[in-house]
C-alpha positions as CSV (number, residue, x, y, z in Angstrom):
1,M,118.9,92.7,104.8
2,Y,116.3,92.5,102.0
3,Y,114.0,90.1,104.0
4,N,114.3,92.2,107.2
5,L,113.4,95.4,105.3
6,L,110.5,93.6,103.5
7,L,109.2,92.4,106.9
8,I,109.4,95.9,108.4
9,H,107.8,97.4,105.3
10,S,105.0,94.8,105.3
11,W,104.1,95.4,108.9
12,F,104.6,99.2,108.8
13,R,101.9,99.4,106.1
14,W,99.3,98.6,108.7
15,L,100.5,101.6,110.7
16,V,100.2,103.8,107.7
17,L,96.7,102.5,106.9
18,C,95.4,102.8,110.5
19,S,96.8,106.3,111.0
20,L,95.3,107.5,107.7
21,I,91.9,106.0,108.3
22,Y,91.9,107.3,111.9
23,M,92.9,110.8,110.8
24,I,90.3,110.8,107.9
25,I,87.5,109.8,110.3
26,R,88.7,112.3,112.9
27,S,88.9,115.1,110.4
28,Y,85.5,114.3,108.9
29,I,83.9,114.4,112.3
30,G,85.8,117.6,113.2
31,W,84.8,119.2,109.9
32,K,81.1,118.3,110.0
33,G,80.7,118.7,113.7
34,N,82.3,122.2,113.8
35,K,84.9,121.0,116.3
36,T,88.1,122.9,117.3
37,F,91.3,121.8,115.7
38,T,93.4,121.0,118.8
39,A,97.1,120.5,119.4
40,S,96.3,116.8,119.4
41,D,94.8,117.0,115.9
42,N,97.9,118.8,114.8
43,F,100.1,116.2,116.3
44,L,98.2,113.4,114.6
45,R,98.3,115.3,111.3
46,H,102.0,115.6,111.5
47,G,102.4,112.1,112.9
48,T,100.4,110.5,110.0
49,A,102.6,112.3,107.4
50,T,105.7,111.3,109.3
51,I,104.7,107.6,109.3
52,A,104.0,107.8,105.6
53,H,107.4,109.3,104.9
54,I,109.1,106.6,107.0
55,Q,107.3,103.9,105.0
56,L,108.3,105.6,101.8
57,T,111.9,105.6,102.9
58,I,111.8,101.9,103.8
59,G,110.2,101.3,100.4
60,L,112.8,103.2,98.5
61,F,115.6,101.2,100.2
62,L,113.7,98.0,99.2
63,Y,113.3,99.2,95.7
64,F,117.0,99.3,95.1
65,I,117.8,95.9,96.6
66,S,114.7,94.0,95.6
67,P,115.2,91.0,93.3
68,N,111.9,91.7,91.6
69,V,112.9,95.3,90.8
70,K,116.4,94.2,89.7
71,Y,114.8,91.8,87.2
72,F,112.4,94.5,86.0
73,L,115.2,97.1,85.5
74,H,117.6,94.7,83.8
75,H,115.0,93.0,81.5
76,F,112.7,96.0,81.0
77,K,111.5,95.1,77.5
78,V,110.3,91.7,78.7
79,A,109.4,92.5,82.3
80,V,107.1,95.4,81.4
81,H,104.7,92.8,79.9
82,E,104.8,90.6,83.0
83,K,102.3,91.4,85.8
84,E,104.4,91.0,89.0
85,P,107.7,92.6,87.9
86,R,105.8,95.5,86.3
87,F,103.7,95.9,89.5
88,F,106.7,96.1,91.8
89,G,109.1,97.7,89.4
90,M,106.8,100.5,88.3
91,E,103.2,100.6,89.4
92,H,103.4,100.1,93.1
93,S,106.4,102.3,93.5
94,L,105.0,105.3,91.5
95,M,101.6,105.1,93.1
96,M,103.0,105.0,96.6
97,V,105.3,108.0,95.9
98,L,102.2,109.8,94.6
99,A,100.2,108.8,97.8
100,V,103.0,110.2,100.1
101,V,103.1,113.4,97.9
102,L,99.3,113.7,98.4
103,I,99.6,113.2,102.2
104,T,102.4,115.8,102.3
105,I,100.4,118.3,100.3
106,G,97.3,117.8,102.5
107,S,99.4,118.1,105.7
108,V,101.1,121.3,104.6
109,K,97.8,122.9,103.2
110,A,96.0,122.0,106.5
111,K,98.7,123.6,108.6
112,R,98.4,126.8,106.7
113,K,94.6,127.1,106.8
114,E,93.1,129.7,109.1
115,S,89.8,128.1,110.2
116,D,89.5,124.8,112.1
117,Q,86.9,123.5,109.7
118,E,89.1,124.3,106.7
119,K,92.0,122.4,108.4
120,F,89.7,119.3,109.0
121,K,88.3,119.5,105.5
122,T,91.7,119.7,103.9
123,I,93.0,116.7,105.8
124,A,89.9,114.7,105.0
125,F,90.1,115.5,101.3
126,W,93.9,115.0,100.7
127,F,94.4,112.1,103.1
128,G,91.2,110.4,101.6
129,I,92.6,110.6,98.1
130,A,95.9,109.3,99.3
131,L,94.2,106.4,101.0
132,L,92.4,105.4,97.8
133,V,95.7,105.5,95.9
134,I,97.3,103.3,98.5
135,L,94.4,100.8,98.7
136,S,94.5,100.5,94.9
137,S,98.2,99.8,94.8
138,L,98.9,97.5,97.7
139,P,100.0,93.9,96.9
140,W,96.9,92.3,98.5
141,P,97.0,88.5,98.7
142,W,94.0,88.3,96.3
143,S,95.4,90.7,93.7
144,P,96.3,89.4,90.3
145,F,99.9,90.5,90.5
146,S,100.9,89.0,93.8
147,A,98.6,86.2,94.9
148,H,101.3,84.8,97.1
149,R,101.7,87.9,99.3
150,P,100.4,87.5,102.8
151,Y,98.5,90.1,104.9
152,F,101.1,89.6,107.6
153,R,104.7,88.5,107.0
154,F,106.6,86.5,109.6
C-alpha cells in the first residue's frame, strides 16, 4: 500500500504544480488585463484548491505509514539531526500543510471579493506564495536531502 500511495503522491504533485502555475498566470493576466472573472475562472480556482487538498490527504496517509517518518518519530533525538528523516518527518510535511492552507486562504478570500480584479489579484498573490513554499519543499532529485528521488516514479 505504501508504494502505491507514494507513486500516486509522486505523480499527483505534477497536477498540483501545473494547476497552480496555470491559475497564477491566468490570474495575473486577468488582473493586469482588466478581464472579467468568469465561471470558468471560478471553476479553476476551486479545482486548484481541491487538487491541493487531495494531494494533502494522500500525503497525510503516507505520513503515517512511511518508513522514513516512522524512523523519525521513533528515534527523534537522533533523526532530527539527519537530513532525510528530518526532511520527510518534519520539514516537507509542515511546509506542504502550510502551502495548502495558503491555497485555501487565497481561494476563500478570492471567492468573497467583489471586483473581478481583486479576485484575480488575490488568487495570484496567495497561490503564488503557496507555489514558492511548495517549490522550496519538494524532494527534488538534486536536493541535498533526497538525491535518489526521481522526477517521475514508476
